[in-house]
N, C-alpha and C positions, 0 to 999 in steps of 0.2 A: 482774160481771154484764154480759152482752153488751147491746148497744144494742137488739137485738130483744127480749130478755127484759125490759129496762127499759120499753120501749114497751108491753109486754103487762101490766105491773103495774097492778093496779086495774081490769082489764077491757079487752077488745079494743075497737078503734074502727075503723069503716069510713071510710077516707080516700081521697079522690080525689087526682089529681095537683096540684090547686090548693090543697090543705089546708095551713094554717100549722102548722109544727112548733115546739113550745114546749119549751125545756129548763127544768125546774123544779129549782133547787138549794136544798135545805132539809135541815138535819140532824135535824129533828123528824119522825119517820115519819108521825104522824097529820096534821100540817099539810101534809106533802108529798103524801100521798094525797088529802087533801081538795082541795087546789089542783088536782091532776091530774084529779080527778073533775069539778070545775067546768069546767075547760078542755075536757075530752072532751065534756061535754054541750053545750058551745058549738061543737063541731065541729072542734076542733083535735087534731092528733096530739101526744102528750105523751111526753117523755123525762125520767126522774127521776134525780137525782144527790143523794147524801147529804153531799157535801163539795166544797170547791173543787178539791181534787186529782182527785176522781172526775169532776167536771165538765170539767176541763181534758183529762183522758184521753179522755172521751167526745167532746169537740170535736175533738181531734187525730185520733181515729179517723174521725170524719165528714168532716174535711177531706180525708183520704186518699181517701175514697169520693166526694168532691164533693157532699156533701149536708149542709152546715152548717145548724144550726137557724135558724129565722126570727126567734125572740125568745128571750132568756134571762131567766127570772124568778128573781132571786137574793136570798136572805135576807142581811141585812147582818151577822148574828151567826153566821157559820160557825165551826166549831171550829179549822180549820187555817189559815184566811186570812179576813180580813174581806171582806164582800161588796163594799166599796169598793175594796179592793186587787185583788180578782178582776176587777172591772170595769175598773180602771185597766190591769191586765195585758192584758186582751183588747183594749182600745182602743189600746195601744201596739204591738200585733202587727199588721203590715199585713194578714195573711191573715184576721184576725178583727175588725179595726177597725170594719167595717160592721155587725157583729152588734148589734142594739139590746138594751140591758139595762134591765130594770125592777127596781128595788130594792123589797123589802118587809120589814116587821118586825112582830112581834106585840107588841113593847114600845112604850110611848109615847115618842116622840122629838120634840124641839123642831125649830124651823126650821133650826138650825145643822146637825143631822144630815141633814135633807133637802137642804140646800145642798151638803153633802159628797158626797151621792150624785150630784147633778147635776154638780158640779165634777169628779167622777171619770169622767164621760162617760155617766152614766145618762140614759135618756130620761124616766123618771117614778119616783115613789116612792109605794108603797102601804102603808097601815096595815091589817093583818089582825087579826081577821076583817073582811072587807068583803063587801058584797053581790055575789053572783055576776055580776050585770049589770055592776057597776063593774069587776070583775076582767077580764071578757071585753072590755069597752070599752077599757080601758087597753092590753091586749094587742093588740087590733085596731089601735088608734091607733099603737102602736109599730111594728107590722109594716107598716102603711100608710106611715108616714114613711120607713121603711127602703127599701121598694119605690120610693117616689118619689125618694129620693136615688139609688138604684141606676139608675133610669130616666134621671135627669138626667145621671149620670155616663156611662151608656151612650151617650146622645145626644151628650153633649159629646165623648166619645171618637170616635164616628162622624164628627162634624163636623170634629174635629181631623184624623182620618185622611183625610177627603175634602179638606180644605184642603191637606194635604201632597201628596196625589195631584194636585190641580190645579196646585200649584206645580211639581211634577215635570214634568208635561206642558208647562207653559208655559216650562220651561227647555230643552226639546228644541231642538237646533240643526239637525236635518234630519228628514225624514219617516221615514227608517229608524230613527233614535233614538226618534222620537215613538211609533211603533207598539210598539216594545219596552217603552218606559216605560209607556205606557197599558195594555198587557196585564199587566205586573207589578202596577201599581196596581189594576187591576180584579180581579186575583186576590186581592190583599190585602183589598180591600173586600168581595168576595163570598165569601171563604173557600173558593175552589175554583179549579181551573185556568181560565185565561181566554185569549182571543185577541182581538187588535185588528185592524181593517181600516180602511184609508183608500183609497178608490177615486179614482184620479186621472183625468186626461183621457186620451183615446186608449186606454182600456181598461187603464191601468196599475193593478195591484193591489199595494198596499203592505200587508204584514201582519207581525205579530209575535205571539209567544205567551209566556206566563209560563214561566220555567224551573222554578219550583217546582212539583213534582208534574205536570210536563208529560208527556204520553204519549211513549213511545219512537218511535213511528211518525212519519214526516215526510210531511205531505200533499203529493200531487203536483199538477201543473198542473190536472188535471181537477177535483180537490177545490177548488182555489182558484177556478176558474171557476164551479163550482157554488155556492160560498158567495157569490161576488160577484153571481151571478145572483139568488139568493134575496134578498140585501140590496137589489138594485136593484128587485125586484118589491115588496118591503115598503115601500120609500120612494118608489115611483112617484107623482109629483105631490104629494109631501109636503115640508114644511120644518118645522124645529123639532126637538123631542125626542120620540121614541116608544119605548115598551118593549113587548115581547111575548115570550111563551114559545112556542117551537115544539117539537114532539115530536122525539125523537132520530132518528126515521126520516126526517125532512126535513133534518137537518143533516149535511153531509158528514163522513165519518169521518176521523180522523187529527189534527184540530185539538185536540180536548178528550178524546181517548180514547173508549171505548165503555162503556155501562152494564154493570155486572158482576152485578147482581142479576137472577135469573130466567134462563130457558133461552135467551132471545134479547133483542133490543133492547126488546121490549115489556114485559119484566119490570119495568124501572124505571118504566114508565108506569102501573103498577098494573093491568095487564091490558087495556091499550088495544087497540083493533082496529088492523089494519095501516093503512098511510098512506092508502090509498084511503078509509078510513072517516073520516078527519080532514077538516075543512073546509080549503079553501085559505086560507093565512094572510092574504090580502087580499081576493080576489074571492069566496071561498066561505064567508066567515064568516056565521053565521046572524044574524038581526036581534038587535040589542042587543049584539053582540060588540064593535063599535067604538064607543067613547065619543065624546062631542062632541070635535071637533078642538081645542077650546080647551084641554082638559087634556092633550093631547099623548100619551095613553096608549092603546095598542091591546092589548086583552086577548083571548086566544084561549081558548075553553072546552076542557075536556079533563081527564082524570084524571091525577093524579100529576105528577111533575116532568119537565121537558124541558130545553131549552137556553134560557136567558134572554138575550135580545138587547136591548141599549140602542142605539138608532140616532139619529143626529143629522145635520142638514144646516142650514147657516146661511142659504143662499140657494138658490133653485130652480135656478140655473145652476151650482151647485157640486156636486161629487160627495159622496156621503154617507160617514159614519163609522159603524162598528159595533163595539161591545164585546160579546163573547159569553162566557158562563160557564155552567157546569153548574148545574142546579137553578134553583129559583124561590122568591123570598121578597119580599114587598112592600117591606120596608125596604131590602133590597139593590137592588131595582129602582130606587127613587128615587135612591139614591146613584150607581148606575151611570149612570143617565140624566144626572145632573149632570156626572159625569166625561166622558161621551160628548159633552155639549155643549161643555165646555172643550176637549176633544180636537179637535172640529170647528173651533172658533175658531182653534186653533193650526195645524191642518192647512191651513186656508184661507190663512193667512199664509205657511206654509212652502212650500206648492205654488206660490203666486204668486212667492215669492222664488226657488225653484229654476227656474221658467220664465224669470224675468228674468235670473237668473244664467247660464242656458244661452245666452240671446240675447247677453248682454254678453260672455261669454267667447268666443263665436263671433265676435262683432264685433271684440273686442280681438285675438284671435289671428290673425284673417284679415288684419289690417292691420299686424301686426308681421312684418317680413321674415323669411322662412325661410332666405334666403341673402343675404349681404351683396354689394353691388356690387363690381366690380373697383376696388381702391384702390391704384394704383401707388405704390411708394415706402414703403408701410407694410404691416404685418401686423396685422390686426384680428380679434379673436374676440369673440363674444357668447354668454352663457349666460343662458337665461331659464327660470325654474322657477315655474309657476303655484302658487298657494296650494292647500292641501288642500281637499277637496270641501266640508268643513263651514265653511271660512273664507269671509270676505266677498270680493266682487269687487274686484280691484285696478285702479288706473288707471295702472300703470307703462307707460312706453314708452321706446324707445331709437332712435337713428338713427346711421348712418355714411354720409356723403354726400361724393362727390367735388366739389371746387370748382376754379375756374381756377388757384388758387395752392396747392392742397394738399388737405387732408381735414378735414371738419367732423364731429365726433362730439358726440352729445348724449344725455342721459339725464334722465328726469323722472318726476314722479308727480302726477296730478291728485287733489286732495283729495276725499274721499268714497268710498263703496263702493256703487256702483249702476250701473244702465244709463246714467244721465246722465253719470256720471264716465267710463265707457268711451267714450261718444260724444264728449265733450270731448277725451279723449285722442287719438282719431282725428283730430279737427279740428286740434289742435295739431301733430301730426306732419305732416299734409299741408301746413299753413301753413308750417312750418319748411322743408319740401322746396321749396315755391314761393318763399319769400323768399330762400333762399340761392342761387338761380340768379343773381340780380342783385347780391346783396351778402352776402358770407360773414362780415362782421365780427360776432363773437359779441355784442358790446355792443348794436349796433343791432338785431340779430335779437331779442334779449331784450326790447328796448323795443317792437318791433313786436308781438311775441306778447302782451306785457302789455296793449297797447292793444286787441288783438283780444278778449282775455278781457273787458276792461272794456266793450267795445261789445256783444258778443253773449252773454256769460255773466257778468253783473255780480255774481252771487252765488257764483262759482266762483273758487278759487285753485289754483295749481299750483306745484310746485317744478321747477326746471330747471337743469341745468349744461351749458354749451356750451364746447367746446374746438376751436379751429381750429389745425391743425398746418400750418405753411407748409413747403413743400418747394422746394429741398433744404436750406433754412437750419435746419430743425428748431426754429424759433421757434414757441412755443405761446402763443396768446392765449385767456384763459379768462374767461367771464362766468358768474356764479353767482347764481341766484335762489332762495335759501332751501334749497338742496340740500346734501347731504353733499359737501364739496369733493373734487376728484380727488386721487388718491394717486400720487405718482411713486415707483416701486419700482426700485431699482438692482439690478445683477447681483452685488453684493458684500455682500448682507445689510443694505442700507439701505432705508428707506422714509420719506417725508415728505409731509404734506399741503400742497397749494398753498393759500396763504392768500388764497382768493377767497371773497367773500361778497356778499350783496345781498338786497333784499326779495323776497318771493314775487311771482310773476306774478299779475296781477289786482288789485293794490292801487293802482296808479297812482302809486307813489312814485318819487322820483329814484333813478337807478341809478348806482353807481360805475363808473368806466371799467374795461375788462377788465384783468386781471392778466397779466403776461407772464412766461414762463419758457422754458427751452430744454432739449430732450431731448438726451442724449448717447448714444453707442453702448451698447446693452444696457439702457437705461432703458425701463420699461414704464409707460404712463399708464393708471391704473385708475379707472373710474367705476362706482359701485354705487348701487342704490336702498336705502332704509332697511329694506326687508323682510329684507335679508341679516343685519343686525346688531341691529335694534331688538328689545329684550326688555322685557316688562312688569316694572316695578319696578327696572330698571337704567338709570342715567343714560346718555344717548346718548354723552357724552364718554368714559365708561369703555368702552363698546362700540367706539367709534372707535379708541381706543388699542389694544384687543385686536385689531382688524382690522389696524392698522398693524404690530404685532409679528408677527402671523401672516403677513402679506404679505411682510415682510422675510425670513422663513425659508423661503419657497417656492422650488422649483427654478426654473431659468431657463426662459424661454418664456412666451408669453401664455396658451396653453392650459393649461399646468401651473399657472399663477397662478390662473386662474379655477376650475379643477377642484379644486384644493387648498382654496381658500376656501369653495367650495360644500360640500365634505366637512366642513370645520371648523364652518361656521356655518349651513348651509342645511337642517338637519334639523328636521322638525316645525314649520315656520314658519306663522304665521297670515296672512301677506301674500305677495303675489307678490315674486319676487326677480329682479332683472336685474343683470348684470355686463357691462361692456364694457372690454376691454383692448386697448391699441394699443402697438406699438413700431415703430421705424424698420426698414425692410427692410435686410438686409445688402447692401452694395454689392459687386459682383463685383471681384475683384482686377484691377489694371491688367495689360495685356500678354497 
């Protein structure tokens, strides 16, 4: 018997969309019809089944159609399976576990049988015959409890998805990533395509949209400017979070697609008049359209769905953030508003960081020499690779300076990743240039720079390695302050670190005397920053040994040395990379 015919047994019932559907499972026809009649008179839709197998088939068919009964009223003494076992089976199946089951029996049962029903997962136990009011009340209570549990689970699921979305946007490393992640999360929360905007300074428009069900069209510059203008007008003089729905006719095409119902864009609005008939989203809203500013919600009157906008701004002098998705629902509006607020917080931090990063990189790169000075008697090359755009600002610096007795080379790194670190880097480099004019001894230079940091930047430390190559003797004196020691690479497949060490600059600790070595024909002196080899989770000693082996296998020449090592180690690094290589110039043959 089909579900439709079973529902019709015992007389038709007029049921609205909110009517509870009750599945009555009873092998006794008279009892089955009597219970059905009681429930119909109470306003419920009734589906009848004569056995556990028939009930399971009915439930399976309704699952496929997405209309599971609201309550199952089950006789404990069914012929093919006990009502307890049927309940247990339903509760053990994930798709039917939420279906409330009420056991009933016409036979007298003691408390043990009632406990069996509750232990099997049943919500209640009825002894029939019972008063119609009692039967209806038990069914109402079971349905009400199931709805409450479903609402709690739905709210918990929404809160969980919102929490995950907030964590996603908080993990964004740049504004480009932020708008893409925020759009994807807004689409997941709203169940429709979404687009995210972050309006930066100087008219910058950062935007991204969800890839899932995104329209094929790509909005052009005019559409982006139009969307930014609308966002600016809606948020003029406002801070906090605001949600509003605007008609499709006011939202630029290409971001979310176009409405497909009806002959034109107004079909989706339920027959709304053209845009001229709609109030301006801010200035033209009729009285009562704008709620008190304390609740932060701007509601526009108008029929049908449009584009739901969740807008947020943390401070008046900061640019706004907007999440836009098709359609409108109060529950989605609240979640999107919370996500927009989290996105605005992250955007504030990322925009500030990108501005600071730009200043720091400009400062850093402007003071690193683009060309080395003339250094007679030596051949020196430098390679500098800034970190990726998403990485932090580095404090790396290098120098190659002529002295009265030879050449001074230096390489170092200021601790920290900020504009302050870049500023200290510039100061150290200029101080080194000034100090070496009078005294090129690397040990005394390191001591002076250490004192300078203690005096003017007591909270800053830096690593530094200095090497002074005397000419023409080729004697090298090296002072190291917590940096990777220099590597002497021979021309016959050998490479060895100079055993030079010492405390970081800025600590004020006693420094060991410089270490001496001597370069021979073909030797190359290599100095690098840790950005070249430092890898998360790998011991630095292991990385240094890998560098030594790779350097020993490089072709002759200082340029070949640096280029080969950059190729081997310099890909996808999160820190700036600097290499400086020096070798003695070849002397012209006599005669």
